[in-house]
N, C-alpha and C positions, 0 to 999 in steps of 0.2 A: 519594584518587583525584579526578582532574579530573572537573568537572561533567558534561561531555559523556558520558565513559565511564561514569559513574555513571548517569546517565539511560539510556544505552544498555542497560546491564545491567539496569535496572529494566523498560525496555519489552520486553526479551527475555524476562524472567521473568513478565511480565504483572502487574506491580507497580501497583496503581491508584494509588499515591501519585506514582509516577514520571509517570504520565499527567496526573494533577492539577497537578504541578509543571510540566511543559512547557505545559500549557494556560495556566497564569496567567502565565508568564514570556515576554514578547514578545521578549526577547533570545535565546530558544531557537529562533526561527525559522531563523536560518542553520544551526544544528545539525541541525534537522529536514530541511532542504533538503540538507544534505551527506549525511544518512543515505539520503534517497531516490535522490540521484545515486549514491552507491556501491552501494546495493541494485541499482539498475538497471543498473549496469556488471556487477555480479556476475550479474545476469539474463542480460546479453548475452553474457557468457563462458559461462554455462550453457547458454543456448539454442543458441550456436553448437556446442557439443558434444552437444546433445540428439539431433539426428537428421537427419543429411543435408542440412542447409541449407548454402548457399554463400555466405550472407549474412556480411559481416564483423561484428566486434563493435560498431563505433560505430553502424551502423543499428540493430542489435538493441537497443542500450543506448538510442537514441532511441526506439525502439518502446516499450521498458518504461517510460521516462519518461512518454510520451504516454498510455499505458494507465493508469498511476498517476494522472495529472493529470485524465484523463477520469472516472475513478472518484471521485476526491476530489470534483471539482466536482459531479458528479451526486449524490454522497452528501451534500454540504452541501445541494443543493436539496431532496432527498427529506427529509432528516432535519430540516432547519430550517425548511423551508417547507411541505411536503406533511404530514408526519407529527411535528410538534413534540409534545413531552410537555408537561405542564402547568407544569413548571419549566425548560423549555428556554428559554435565553437564551445566545446564542453569536454569535460573529463568524467570517468566514472564517478569521483568523488563527489562533484558538484551534483550530479544527478542523484546519487544516492542519498545525499544530504536532504535534498528537496523531497525525494519520494519518501524518505524515512518520515519527515514531519507531515507529510500529506496522509499518513496513515493515522494522524492524531484523532480522527472521528472514531476510529476502531477501538480507542479506550473506553468507549460507551457500551461495547458489546456484552460486557458482563451484565447489564440490565436485562438481557435476555433470559435470565433465570427466573424472572417474575412471571408468574403464571399468566398466559395469555398474550405475553409482549414479545414472544421470541421472533415470530415472523415479522411482525412491524419494524421492531428494532433492527434486524438484520436487513430488511429492505432499505429503511431510511438510512442507516450507517453505510450501506453499501453504496448507495447513490452519493451520499455526502463525500465519501472517499474518493469515489471516481472523479467528481467535481474537483476535489482537492488535488487529485494526481493530475488532471488536466492543466491546472493552475501551475502546478509543480513542473510538468514537463515543459509548458509553454516558457516559463522563465529560465529554467535551466538550459534549455536547448535554444534560447534566444529567438524564438519563433515570433513572427509578426501575425500569424494566423492561428486563431483559436481551433479552427477546423483542422489544421494540420496536427495540433496537439491532441485533439480527439481522436483522430485517426491512428495516431501512434499508440495512444492508450488502449484503443479497442484491439488494434493488431496485437499488441504486447500481450493483452489479457487473452485473446483468442489462442496465441501460441502457448502461453502458459498453461491454460486450461487442457490444452491437447497433451502437453508434457505432463502435467499431473495426472491426466487420465490415463495415459499410457503407463506411467509408473504405478498407478493404482491397478491397472489391468494386469501388469507383469508380476506384481508383488502380492496381489490379493489372494487370501486363502480360499480355495474352491469350496462350495458348499455342496454337500451330498445329501 
C-alpha cells in the first residue's frame, strides 16, 4: 500500500504509530496538506447540502480551510506555549502534519449530500475528528496526559470559533 494511503488509514483508525510516523517525517507535510484540502472540499460539498445555503462549494471550501488553519494555529499556541507538558518539544511542522492527518475523517463529509444524512454525518465526523485531533496533539506535543491534549484541543477550538465568528460578524452583509 502506498505510504500516503497507509498513513491515512492509520489516522482514520486513530493508530498512534501513524501519528508518530507523520510527526517525524518532514516529507509528509505535502500529504498532510493534501488531506486538509480534500477534507475541506468534502466539507464544502457537505455544507452546501447541509441546509439551505446559497453559497457555492468553493467559498465553503475556503471557509473550511480557514477554520482548520485558525484552529491549528491557535492549538499550537495553546499547546506549545501556554500549556506545554514537561516533555513538550515540537515545532509548527510536526503539529501541522499530525493535525493535517487528523482531518482524515472529514473526507467523509461529502456523504452529507444524501437526503436525511447531513446532521448525523456532520455529528459523527465532527466527533471522530475531535478524537483524532486529541490523539494528534498528544503525540505531537509529547504529552503524557490525554486530559491535557483534550484541554488544548477544546481551548484551541473555542478560540478558533471566536475568531471565525468575529470575522463573520465583521464581513457579513447586513440584511435589511
